PDB file as gemmi writes it, atoms N, CA and C in Angstrom:
CRYST1    1.000    1.000    1.000  90.00  90.00  90.00 P 1                      
ATOM      1  N   MET A   1     -21.779  -1.617-143.894  1.00  0.00           N  
ATOM      2  CA  MET A   1     -21.293  -0.704-142.992  1.00  0.00           C  
ATOM      3  C   MET A   1     -21.565  -0.794-141.623  1.00  0.00           C  
ATOM      4  N   PRO A   2     -20.624  -0.431-140.545  1.00  0.00           N  
ATOM      5  CA  PRO A   2     -20.643  -0.592-139.185  1.00  0.00           C  
ATOM      6  C   PRO A   2     -21.755   0.247-138.626  1.00  0.00           C  
ATOM      7  N   ILE A   3     -22.224  -0.112-137.419  1.00  0.00           N  
ATOM      8  CA  ILE A   3     -23.049   0.519-136.733  1.00  0.00           C  
ATOM      9  C   ILE A   3     -22.496   1.227-135.637  1.00  0.00           C  
ATOM     10  N   TYR A   4     -22.637   2.581-135.402  1.00  0.00           N  
ATOM     11  CA  TYR A   4     -21.913   3.234-134.366  1.00  0.00           C  
ATOM     12  C   TYR A   4     -22.852   3.783-133.515  1.00  0.00           C  
ATOM     13  N   GLU A   5     -22.389   3.960-132.138  1.00  0.00           N  
ATOM     14  CA  GLU A   5     -23.317   4.452-131.014  1.00  0.00           C  
ATOM     15  C   GLU A   5     -22.979   6.022-130.887  1.00  0.00           C  
ATOM     16  N   TYR A   6     -23.752   6.727-130.706  1.00  0.00           N  
ATOM     17  CA  TYR A   6     -23.516   8.225-130.290  1.00  0.00           C  
ATOM     18  C   TYR A   6     -24.142   8.934-129.234  1.00  0.00           C  
ATOM     19  N   ARG A   7     -23.756   9.828-128.607  1.00  0.00           N  
ATOM     20  CA  ARG A   7     -24.664  10.579-127.455  1.00  0.00           C  
ATOM     21  C   ARG A   7     -24.621  11.811-127.853  1.00  0.00           C  
ATOM     22  N   CYS A   8     -25.538  12.598-127.969  1.00  0.00           N  
ATOM     23  CA  CYS A   8     -25.703  14.024-128.088  1.00  0.00           C  
ATOM     24  C   CYS A   8     -25.254  14.728-126.854  1.00  0.00           C  
ATOM     25  N   GLU A   9     -24.332  15.881-127.212  1.00  0.00           N  
ATOM     26  CA  GLU A   9     -23.825  16.460-126.081  1.00  0.00           C  
ATOM     27  C   GLU A   9     -24.728  17.800-125.725  1.00  0.00           C  
ATOM     28  N   ASP A  10     -25.691  18.094-126.669  1.00  0.00           N  
ATOM     29  CA  ASP A  10     -26.661  18.956-126.544  1.00  0.00           C  
ATOM     30  C   ASP A  10     -28.016  18.672-125.701  1.00  0.00           C  
ATOM     31  N   CYS A  11     -28.674  17.561-126.087  1.00  0.00           N  
ATOM     32  CA  CYS A  11     -29.943  16.902-125.486  1.00  0.00           C  
ATOM     33  C   CYS A  11     -29.580  15.542-124.618  1.00  0.00           C  
ATOM     34  N   GLY A  12     -28.253  15.016-124.947  1.00  0.00           N  
ATOM     35  CA  GLY A  12     -28.082  13.547-124.125  1.00  0.00           C  
ATOM     36  C   GLY A  12     -28.858  12.370-124.651  1.00  0.00           C  
ATOM     37  N   THR A  13     -29.516  12.541-126.086  1.00  0.00           N  
ATOM     38  CA  THR A  13     -29.735  11.434-126.484  1.00  0.00           C  
ATOM     39  C   THR A  13     -28.810  10.425-126.968  1.00  0.00           C  
ATOM     40  N   LYS A  14     -29.272   9.082-126.752  1.00  0.00           N  
ATOM     41  CA  LYS A  14     -28.142   8.031-127.348  1.00  0.00           C  
ATOM     42  C   LYS A  14     -28.944   7.500-128.477  1.00  0.00           C  
ATOM     43  N   PHE A  15     -28.416   7.101-129.411  1.00  0.00           N  
ATOM     44  CA  PHE A  15     -28.802   6.330-130.406  1.00  0.00           C  
ATOM     45  C   PHE A  15     -27.668   5.656-131.366  1.00  0.00           C  
ATOM     46  N   GLU A  16     -28.020   4.954-132.349  1.00  0.00           N  
ATOM     47  CA  GLU A  16     -27.176   4.128-133.111  1.00  0.00           C  
ATOM     48  C   GLU A  16     -27.333   4.449-134.409  1.00  0.00           C  
ATOM     49  N   LYS A  17     -26.457   4.420-135.442  1.00  0.00           N  
ATOM     50  CA  LYS A  17     -26.543   4.832-136.915  1.00  0.00           C  
ATOM     51  C   LYS A  17     -25.496   4.126-137.574  1.00  0.00           C  
ATOM     52  N   LEU A  18     -26.156   3.725-138.543  1.00  0.00           N  
ATOM     53  CA  LEU A  18     -25.311   2.949-139.637  1.00  0.00           C  
ATOM     54  C   LEU A  18     -24.715   3.907-140.481  1.00  0.00           C  
ATOM     55  N   VAL A  19     -23.308   3.864-140.497  1.00  0.00           N  
ATOM     56  CA  VAL A  19     -22.644   5.131-141.214  1.00  0.00           C  
ATOM     57  C   VAL A  19     -21.274   4.561-141.701  1.00  0.00           C  
ATOM     58  N   ARG A  20     -21.106   5.080-142.920  1.00  0.00           N  
ATOM     59  CA  ARG A  20     -19.459   4.833-143.315  1.00  0.00           C  
ATOM     60  C   ARG A  20     -18.765   5.736-142.545  1.00  0.00           C  
ATOM     61  N   ARG A  21     -17.457   5.293-142.158  1.00  0.00           N  
ATOM     62  CA  ARG A  21     -16.436   6.094-141.220  1.00  0.00           C  
ATOM     63  C   ARG A  21     -16.005   7.442-141.995  1.00  0.00           C  
ATOM     64  N   SER A  22     -16.203   7.385-143.227  1.00  0.00           N  
ATOM     65  CA  SER A  22     -15.877   8.797-143.872  1.00  0.00           C  
ATOM     66  C   SER A  22     -17.182   9.845-144.016  1.00  0.00           C  
ATOM     67  N   ASP A  23     -18.269   9.097-143.661  1.00  0.00           N  
ATOM     68  CA  ASP A  23     -19.490   9.958-143.591  1.00  0.00           C  
ATOM     69  C   ASP A  23     -19.798  10.581-142.039  1.00  0.00           C  
ATOM     70  N   ALA A  24     -18.902  10.195-141.217  1.00  0.00           N  
ATOM     71  CA  ALA A  24     -19.264  10.136-139.823  1.00  0.00           C  
ATOM     72  C   ALA A  24     -19.604  11.676-139.143  1.00  0.00           C  
ATOM     73  N   ASP A  25     -18.835  12.707-140.125  1.00  0.00           N  
ATOM     74  CA  ASP A  25     -18.962  13.986-139.620  1.00  0.00           C  
ATOM     75  C   ASP A  25     -20.431  14.647-140.085  1.00  0.00           C  
ATOM     76  N   GLY A  26     -21.257  13.936-140.775  1.00  0.00           N  
ATOM     77  CA  GLY A  26     -22.549  14.334-141.372  1.00  0.00           C  
ATOM     78  C   GLY A  26     -23.757  13.849-140.515  1.00  0.00           C  
ATOM     79  N   VAL A  27     -23.391  13.060-139.277  1.00  0.00           N  
ATOM     80  CA  VAL A  27     -24.325  12.501-138.475  1.00  0.00           C  
ATOM     81  C   VAL A  27     -24.966  13.570-137.805  1.00  0.00           C  
ATOM     82  N   GLU A  28     -26.239  13.606-137.489  1.00  0.00           N  
ATOM     83  CA  GLU A  28     -26.996  14.464-136.784  1.00  0.00           C  
ATOM     84  C   GLU A  28     -27.781  13.881-135.575  1.00  0.00           C  
ATOM     85  N   CYS A  29     -28.238  14.292-134.754  1.00  0.00           N  
ATOM     86  CA  CYS A  29     -28.934  13.706-133.534  1.00  0.00           C  
ATOM     87  C   CYS A  29     -30.203  13.792-134.061  1.00  0.00           C  
ATOM     88  N   PRO A  30     -31.031  12.576-133.918  1.00  0.00           N  
ATOM     89  CA  PRO A  30     -32.222  12.365-134.563  1.00  0.00           C  
ATOM     90  C   PRO A  30     -33.465  13.106-133.525  1.00  0.00           C  
ATOM     91  N   SER A  31     -32.989  13.611-132.332  1.00  0.00           N  
ATOM     92  CA  SER A  31     -33.948  14.372-131.619  1.00  0.00           C  
ATOM     93  C   SER A  31     -34.047  15.709-131.684  1.00  0.00           C  
ATOM     94  N   CYS A  32     -32.736  16.468-131.538  1.00  0.00           N  
ATOM     95  CA  CYS A  32     -32.706  17.774-131.834  1.00  0.00           C  
ATOM     96  C   CYS A  32     -31.923  18.459-133.031  1.00  0.00           C  
ATOM     97  N   GLY A  33     -31.565  17.505-134.010  1.00  0.00           N  
ATOM     98  CA  GLY A  33     -30.645  17.974-135.136  1.00  0.00           C  
ATOM     99  C   GLY A  33     -29.338  18.368-135.059  1.00  0.00           C  
ATOM    100  N   GLU A  34     -28.924  18.441-133.901  1.00  0.00           N  
ATOM    101  CA  GLU A  34     -27.440  19.200-133.892  1.00  0.00           C  
ATOM    102  C   GLU A  34     -26.535  17.965-134.002  1.00  0.00           C  
ATOM    103  N   LYS A  35     -25.150  18.614-134.309  1.00  0.00           N  
ATOM    104  CA  LYS A  35     -24.129  17.633-134.661  1.00  0.00           C  
ATOM    105  C   LYS A  35     -22.822  17.624-133.483  1.00  0.00           C  
ATOM    106  N   HIS A  36     -23.460  18.053-132.402  1.00  0.00           N  
ATOM    107  CA  HIS A  36     -22.236  17.953-131.482  1.00  0.00           C  
ATOM    108  C   HIS A  36     -22.471  16.687-130.666  1.00  0.00           C  
ATOM    109  N   LEU A  37     -21.988  15.672-131.185  1.00  0.00           N  
ATOM    110  CA  LEU A  37     -22.018  14.147-130.846  1.00  0.00           C  
ATOM    111  C   LEU A  37     -20.813  13.636-130.242  1.00  0.00           C  
ATOM    112  N   LYS A  38     -20.868  12.611-129.413  1.00  0.00           N  
ATOM    113  CA  LYS A  38     -19.693  11.925-128.744  1.00  0.00           C  
ATOM    114  C   LYS A  38     -20.078  10.636-129.364  1.00  0.00           C  
ATOM    115  N   GLN A  39     -18.822   9.892-129.963  1.00  0.00           N  
ATOM    116  CA  GLN A  39     -19.035   8.539-130.345  1.00  0.00           C  
ATOM    117  C   GLN A  39     -18.983   7.428-128.823  1.00  0.00           C  
ATOM    118  N   GLU A  40     -19.865   6.700-128.632  1.00  0.00           N  
ATOM    119  CA  GLU A  40     -19.979   6.030-127.334  1.00  0.00           C  
ATOM    120  C   GLU A  40     -19.104   4.532-127.463  1.00  0.00           C  
ATOM    121  N   LEU A  41     -18.809   4.078-126.602  1.00  0.00           N  
ATOM    122  CA  LEU A  41     -18.306   2.733-126.799  1.00  0.00           C  
ATOM    123  C   LEU A  41     -19.214   1.740-127.007  1.00  0.00           C  
ATOM    124  N   SER A  42     -19.352   0.815-127.874  1.00  0.00           N  
ATOM    125  CA  SER A  42     -20.479  -0.301-128.144  1.00  0.00           C  
ATOM    126  C   SER A  42     -20.183  -1.355-127.189  1.00  0.00           C  
ATOM    127  N   THR A  43     -21.354  -2.041-126.883  1.00  0.00           N  
ATOM    128  CA  THR A  43     -21.572  -3.252-126.044  1.00  0.00           C  
ATOM    129  C   THR A  43     -22.197  -4.320-126.696  1.00  0.00           C  
ATOM    130  N   PHE A  44     -22.167  -5.473-126.321  1.00  0.00           N  
ATOM    131  CA  PHE A  44     -22.728  -6.568-127.052  1.00  0.00           C  
ATOM    132  C   PHE A  44     -23.091  -7.605-126.153  1.00  0.00           C  
ATOM    133  N   ALA A  45     -23.806  -8.482-126.418  1.00  0.00           N  
ATOM    134  CA  ALA A  45     -24.554  -9.392-125.800  1.00  0.00           C  
ATOM    135  C   ALA A  45     -24.100 -10.673-126.346  1.00  0.00           C  
ATOM    136  N   ALA A  46     -23.607 -11.667-125.528  1.00  0.00           N  
ATOM    137  CA  ALA A  46     -23.494 -13.115-125.899  1.00  0.00           C  
ATOM    138  C   ALA A  46     -24.583 -14.101-125.251  1.00  0.00           C  
ATOM    139  N   HIS A  47     -25.094 -14.868-126.226  1.00  0.00           N  
ATOM    140  CA  HIS A  47     -26.352 -15.843-125.668  1.00  0.00           C  
ATOM    141  C   HIS A  47     -25.982 -17.181-125.694  1.00  0.00           C  
ATOM    142  N   ALA A  48     -25.861 -17.961-124.869  1.00  0.00           N  
ATOM    143  CA  ALA A  48     -25.612 -19.385-125.036  1.00  0.00           C  
ATOM    144  C   ALA A  48     -26.840 -20.149-125.763  1.00  0.00           C  
ATOM    145  N   SER A  49     -26.484 -21.135-126.534  1.00  0.00           N  
ATOM    146  CA  SER A  49     -27.755 -21.929-127.071  1.00  0.00           C  
ATOM    147  C   SER A  49     -28.254 -23.026-126.437  1.00  0.00           C  
ATOM    148  N   GLY A  50     -28.035 -22.944-125.086  1.00  0.00           N  
ATOM    149  CA  GLY A  50     -28.435 -24.010-124.181  1.00  0.00           C  
ATOM    150  C   GLY A  50     -27.318 -25.079-124.060  1.00  0.00           C  
ATOM    151  N   GLY A  51     -27.813 -25.944-123.365  1.00  0.00           N  
ATOM    152  CA  GLY A  51     -26.978 -27.259-123.045  1.00  0.00           C  
ATOM    153  C   GLY A  51     -25.867 -26.915-122.144  1.00  0.00           C  
ATOM    154  N   SER A  52     -25.173 -27.878-121.644  1.00  0.00           N  
ATOM    155  CA  SER A  52     -24.120 -27.636-120.716  1.00  0.00           C  
ATOM    156  C   SER A  52     -22.881 -27.253-121.467  1.00  0.00           C  
ATOM    157  N   LYS A  53     -21.917 -26.436-120.692  1.00  0.00           N  
ATOM    158  CA  LYS A  53     -20.707 -26.034-121.266  1.00  0.00           C  
ATOM    159  C   LYS A  53     -19.424 -27.120-121.238  1.00  0.00           C  
ATOM    160  N   SER A  54     -19.607 -27.942-120.208  1.00  0.00           N  
ATOM    161  CA  SER A  54     -19.068 -29.059-120.041  1.00  0.00           C  
ATOM    162  C   SER A  54     -19.066 -30.142-121.116  1.00  0.00           C  
ATOM    163  N   ALA A  55     -20.269 -30.196-121.592  1.00  0.00           N  
ATOM    164  CA  ALA A  55     -20.605 -30.931-122.688  1.00  0.00           C  
ATOM    165  C   ALA A  55     -19.633 -30.775-123.899  1.00  0.00           C  
ATOM    166  N   GLU A  56     -19.441 -29.376-123.945  1.00  0.00           N  
ATOM    167  CA  GLU A  56     -18.751 -28.810-125.264  1.00  0.00           C  
ATOM    168  C   GLU A  56     -17.116 -28.897-124.953  1.00  0.00           C  
ATOM    169  N   MET A  57     -16.712 -29.224-123.671  1.00  0.00           N  
ATOM    170  CA  MET A  57     -15.347 -29.014-123.553  1.00  0.00           C  
ATOM    171  C   MET A  57     -14.738 -30.601-123.723  1.00  0.00           C  
ATOM    172  N   PRO A  58     -13.625 -30.773-123.987  1.00  0.00           N  
ATOM    173  CA  PRO A  58     -13.106 -32.199-123.947  1.00  0.00           C  
ATOM    174  C   PRO A  58     -12.939 -32.494-122.324  1.00  0.00           C  
ATOM    175  N   ALA A  59     -13.174 -33.770-122.202  1.00  0.00           N  
ATOM    176  CA  ALA A  59     -13.065 -34.435-120.760  1.00  0.00           C  
ATOM    177  C   ALA A  59     -11.759 -34.577-120.345  1.00  0.00           C  
ATOM    178  N   CYS A  60     -11.391 -34.381-119.117  1.00  0.00           N  
ATOM    179  CA  CYS A  60     -10.088 -34.601-118.554  1.00  0.00           C  
ATOM    180  C   CYS A  60      -9.686 -36.008-118.457  1.00  0.00           C  
ATOM    181  N   PRO A  61      -8.603 -36.335-119.380  1.00  0.00           N  
ATOM    182  CA  PRO A  61      -8.038 -37.694-119.142  1.00  0.00           C  
ATOM    183  C   PRO A  61      -7.999 -38.289-117.943  1.00  0.00           C  
ATOM    184  N   SER A  62      -7.729 -37.491-116.827  1.00  0.00           N  
ATOM    185  CA  SER A  62      -7.626 -38.203-115.395  1.00  0.00           C  
ATOM    186  C   SER A  62      -8.752 -38.351-114.768  1.00  0.00           C  
ATOM    187  N   GLY A  63      -9.663 -37.604-115.103  1.00  0.00           N  
ATOM    188  CA  GLY A  63     -10.855 -37.285-114.548  1.00  0.00           C  
ATOM    189  C   GLY A  63     -10.999 -36.855-113.213  1.00  0.00           C  
ATOM    190  N   ARG A  64     -10.138 -36.061-113.039  1.00  0.00           N  
ATOM    191  CA  ARG A  64      -9.797 -35.066-111.511  1.00  0.00           C  
ATOM    192  C   ARG A  64     -10.035 -33.693-111.658  1.00  0.00           C  
ATOM    193  N   CYS A  65     -10.382 -33.169-112.766  1.00  0.00           N  
ATOM    194  CA  CYS A  65     -10.396 -31.998-113.062  1.00  0.00           C  
ATOM    195  C   CYS A  65     -11.956 -31.265-112.856  1.00  0.00           C  
ATOM    196  N   SER A  66     -12.224 -30.354-112.221  1.00  0.00           N  
ATOM    197  CA  SER A  66     -13.509 -29.622-112.093  1.00  0.00           C  
ATOM    198  C   SER A  66     -13.739 -28.965-113.020  1.00  0.00           C  
ATOM    199  N   ASN A  67     -12.590 -28.300-113.754  1.00  0.00           N  
ATOM    200  CA  ASN A  67     -12.915 -27.292-115.084  1.00  0.00           C  
ATOM    201  C   ASN A  67     -12.579 -28.145-116.300  1.00  0.00           C  
ATOM    202  N   PRO A  68     -13.001 -29.175-116.976  1.00  0.00           N  
ATOM    203  CA  PRO A  68     -12.188 -29.893-117.876  1.00  0.00           C  
ATOM    204  C   PRO A  68     -11.630 -29.030-118.855  1.00  0.00           C  
ATOM    205  N   GLY A  69     -12.354 -27.951-119.340  1.00  0.00           N  
ATOM    206  CA  GLY A  69     -11.812 -27.041-120.414  1.00  0.00           C  
ATOM    207  C   GLY A  69     -10.543 -26.458-120.149  1.00  0.00           C  
ATOM    208  N   ALA A  70     -10.300 -26.163-118.885  1.00  0.00           N  
ATOM    209  CA  ALA A  70      -9.024 -25.661-118.529  1.00  0.00           C  
ATOM    210  C   ALA A  70      -7.742 -26.536-118.069  1.00  0.00           C  
ATOM    211  N   CYS A  71      -8.065 -27.774-118.071  1.00  0.00           N  
ATOM    212  CA  CYS A  71      -7.434 -28.827-117.727  1.00  0.00           C  
ATOM    213  C   CYS A  71      -6.039 -28.873-118.650  1.00  0.00           C  
ATOM    214  N   GLY A  72      -4.926 -28.765-117.741  1.00  0.00           N  
ATOM    215  CA  GLY A  72      -3.875 -28.836-118.501  1.00  0.00           C  
ATOM    216  C   GLY A  72      -3.228 -30.361-119.147  1.00  0.00           C  
ATOM    217  N   MET A  73      -3.882 -31.312-118.819  1.00  0.00           N  
ATOM    218  CA  MET A  73      -3.642 -32.581-119.361  1.00  0.00           C  
ATOM    219  C   MET A  73      -4.365 -32.755-120.651  1.00  0.00           C  
ATOM    220  N   ASN A  74      -5.296 -32.021-121.136  1.00  0.00           N  
ATOM    221  CA  ASN A  74      -5.780 -31.849-122.477  1.00  0.00           C  
ATOM    222  C   ASN A  74      -4.814 -31.731-123.652  1.00  0.00           C  
ATOM    223  N   PHE A  75      -4.562 -32.508-124.279  1.00  0.00           N  
ATOM    224  CA  PHE A  75      -3.446 -32.079-125.311  1.00  0.00           C  
ATOM    225  C   PHE A  75      -4.111 -32.098-126.821  1.00  0.00           C  
ATOM    226  N   ASN A  76      -4.309 -31.134-127.523  1.00  0.00           N  
ATOM    227  CA  ASN A  76      -5.231 -31.256-128.473  1.00  0.00           C  
ATOM    228  C   ASN A  76      -4.368 -30.968-129.894  1.00  0.00           C  
TER     229      ASN A  76                                                      
END                                                                             
């Protein structure tokens, strides 16, 4: 089941809820119990596992590129 983010239009509480899309009408605010909710856009965070990004990218064959991952000379 996906996690949806909601904001209560009555009290302003923001919360997340694991809910089936078909059950979305039954979601209530955990603070005030009202059902006047607006589904919010979800955000996410990406974390690097350390190490250099250039180590993950193929090196430029000519050795002239400052951004080897975007080098037009890399033919994979």
